N, C-alpha and C positions, 0 to 999 in steps of 0.2 A: 867741771866744765866751765869754760870762760864765760863771762857775762855776755859778750858779744855773740858767742855761739848760741847761747840760750835765747837771746833776743831774736836771732835769725830763725831759729826753730819756731819760736812763739809766733812771729810774724807770718811764717809760711802757713801755719795751720789756722791762724786767726783770719787771714785774708782768703785762704782757699781759692786761689785764682784759677785752678784747673780741676777737672773731674778726677784726675789721678791723685792730686793732693787730697781731695775729699775722700777717695778710697783709702789712702794711707791713714787718714784721720779716723775713718770707720774701723780700721784694723786696730788702732790704739784703743778705741772703745771696746772692741770685742775682746782684746787681751785683758783689759781691766775687768770686764763683766765675768769672764770665765774664771778668773782668779777669785773673785768674790764668791761666785756660786760654789766653787770647789772648797772654800775655806770657812763657810758659814756654819755657825752652831745651830743645833736643832732648837725648836721652841715648842712649848706645850700649850700654846694659845692659838686657836683657829684663825683669829684675825691676823696675827703676826705671821702665821704659816702662809696665809693667802698673800700677804705683802711680799714675802720671799718669792712666791710664785710669780708675782707681777714683775719682780726683778729679772726672773728667768725669761718671762715673756718679752721684756724689752730687749734682752740679748738676741732672741730669735728674730725680732723685728729689725734689729740692726743688721743681722746676717742676711735677711731677705732683701733689705734695702741695698746692701752691697752687691748682692747677686743681680739685682735689677739693673745695676750700672754696667753690666756686661753688654746690655743692649740686645736688640733682636735683628735678624736679617732673614731674607727669604729668597729662594731662587727656584724657578721651575721653567718649563717650556713657555709659560704664558707671561712671564715677567720676572723682574728681579728687584729686590729691595736691599739697598746697602745697609750696613749696620747703623741703627739709630737708637737713641735713648729718648723715650717719651716722657717729658717732664710732668704730664698730667698723671701718669702712673706713679711716678715718684711722689707727687703731691698726695695721691690717694693713700700711699703707704705712710706718709708722714702725718696725714690727718688721723689715721688710726693710732699712730704713736702719740699724737697730741691728746687724743681722748683718753688714752691709757694713763698718761702722765698727769693729766688734769684730774682724772678720777682718783689717782693716788694722792694728789694734793688735797682734794675735798675730803676723802675718807680718812687719811692717815696723818696729814700735816696740819691742816687748818684747825681741827678740833683741839681744844686746850685742856678740857677736863675729862674725867672718866665717863661721865654721863654723855658728854658731847660725842666722844669716841664711840660709845655703844650705839647711840642713836644713828650716827652717820653710817657706821658699819652695818647695822641692821637694815637701814633703809636701802643700802647698796645690795645686800644679799636678797632682801625682800623683792627689789625691783627685778633682779635677774630670774629668781624662781617664779615670780608672778608672770613674767612674759612667757616662761616655759609652760605655764599652765594652758596656754593656747593650744598646745599639741594634745591636750587631753582627749578632745573629740576625735583625733586622728589615731590615737593609740589602739592597736588591735591585739598585740601580745599582752598576756596577763601581767607579765613582768613590768611592762611599761605602764599599764594601768595602776599597778600597785605603787610604782615609783611616783606617779602623779599624786596619788592619795597621800603618800608619805611626805611629799614636798608641800602639799597643801596644809598639812599639819604643822610643818616647820614655819610656813608663811604666817600662820595664825600665832604661833609662839613668838616669832620675831616682833610682831605688832604688839603683843602683850608685854614683852620685855621693854619696848620703848615706852609704853604707857605707864609702866611701873617705876621708871626712873624719877628721882627727885627733881631733876631738871624739867622733865615734861610736866609733872604735876604743878610746878611753879609757874608755868607759862600762862599768859593770858589766853582766854578762849579763842581769840583771833589767831594767836600763834599756834595753838593746838590744832586749829582747823587747817592751818598751812601744812602742818606735818601730815594730818589725815589726808589732805588733798594729794600730797606727794605719794603716800601709800596707794591711793586709788589710781594715780596716774602712772604708777610703776616707775617712779623717778626718785632720785636721791640728791640732786644737786642743790644743796642749801648750805648756809653757814649760819652761825649764831654771832650776832654783834655783841658789843660789850654790855648791852642792856638785856641780853637774852632774847632779842627779837629775831625771828626766823627770816633770813634774807634769801630769796630765791636767786638762783644763779643759772645763767645760760652757759653753753660751752664757751662762747667767746669771752664772757665776763670772768670766767675762772682764771684766765691769764693775768688779770689785774691783781690777783692774789698770790700767784706764784712768781710774778714778775712785777713787783710793786714800785721799784725805784725808777727804772728807765723806760719801762713799758716797751721793750724792744719788739715784742710780738704784735703790738698794735692790733689791727683787724685781721691777723694772720689766719684765724680759724675760718673767717668768712672767705678769704682768698682760697684756702685749701678746699673748702666746700664747693666753691665755684669750679675748681678743677676736677674734683671727684664726681660731681653731678654732671649730667648731660645738659648743662646750661648753654645758652646761646653764646655766652662769653667764652666758655671752653672750646666751643666749635670754631668761632672766628679766630681765636688765638692759635688753634691747631693749624688753620689754613696758612699762617705765615711762619710756622715754626721750623719747617725743614727745607726752606729754600736754600739753594747752593750758595748764594751770596750772603747768607745770614748766619749768625752765631746764636740766634734766639733760643734754639733748643738747648745748647750748652749753657748759655747764660741763665736760663730759667732753671735748669737742673741744678746748677751751683747755688742759685738763690734758695731753692727749696731745701737743698742739703744744709745750707747755713741755718735755716730754720730748725732743722733736725738737731744740729749741734747745740743750738741754744736750749732746746727742750731737754736734750740728754744731759747737758751740764747742770741744769736745774734739778733734774731727777736724781742725778748722782749725789748732789748735795743734800736733797731731801731724804734720800735713802739712808745716807750716813747719819742724818739727824735722827731718824727713826731707829737705826741700829748703829750706835756709836762705835761698837767694836770693829766695824768695817773700816774705820779710819786707819787702823793698823795695817790692813791689807793695802789700802790706798797709798799709804806712805812707804810701802815697799817698792812702789813703782819708781822708775828713773825720774829724777827731778823735773826734767823737761816734760814728761808725760803728766805729772801732777799739775804743772802749770797750765798746759793747754786744755786738759779736761776740765779745769776749774775756771778757765778764762771767761767764758760767756756767763757763767753763773755769777762770778764776781762783778762783771760789768753790769749785769741786769739788776743785781740785788745789793751791791755794795760790799765793803770790807767785812761788815758784821755777819754776813751770810757766806763769806768765803770758806771753803772747805778747810783750808789750812793756810799757812803763811808762806808757802813755797814761792809765790809770786814775788816775794821780796828779793829773791835771787836775781831778778831782772834789773834791780836798781844799782 
């Protein structure tokens, strides 16, 4: 393919000036993910098995996001609604995608040592199972009661495994208490700095670590949350969204989708970092698809985090 043709394709998907172009770009993502899912090797480690399931979950989130771009309409004897796309619904789906990709970064990418990986993974599993214990009082079937007891045992084992690691034992009492607090709060969003201090993370702050160079995501989690929650901001934005003389709905939809493309590009790179063999599948894609799938990741994190050197074909 000629350089100019590659550049034209790259610019089309980088700018994403229409909803249809965004749909075409989502299709490229779906094709990539389904190829990866169909070609992956099995693993004998529960943590890595869960990571592969996260990859499959991202695939379904992309598919649902694409489906939502068909819009809705309504017609009855009482009135009619022409087909619309609600950007706040799109934002809610992308907020869920953000949290999934942020979790993946915290649990699988940021930890650098085996002990860090064990602690973060155990905290994540512990948080999920602990929240599910709330249903214990509502369980009526014996099978469900037994399940709760079994999971309570696992919760205790996860905590013990954390406390037995060399890293945990080496922490100051203050940092140990930070981890104990996370266990009590049913949370896992932490990282270890270079001095093994425990640093608490919010959902918004996590983007600083998987997008450290350009910080393209800015305060995007706050924005997505304002859309997802019934905030006054989301209500007054909705009032101006679908006026006949305005493209606000389409423009906001495209903006939200560009956020999704940044997140997905970063996730694809992170997933290949965790499973390097996936790079072989990635590099079977047409060169233009390799370039566009990597484009936002490369812009956000620089050449050192680029998935491969396919982008050099644009020069």
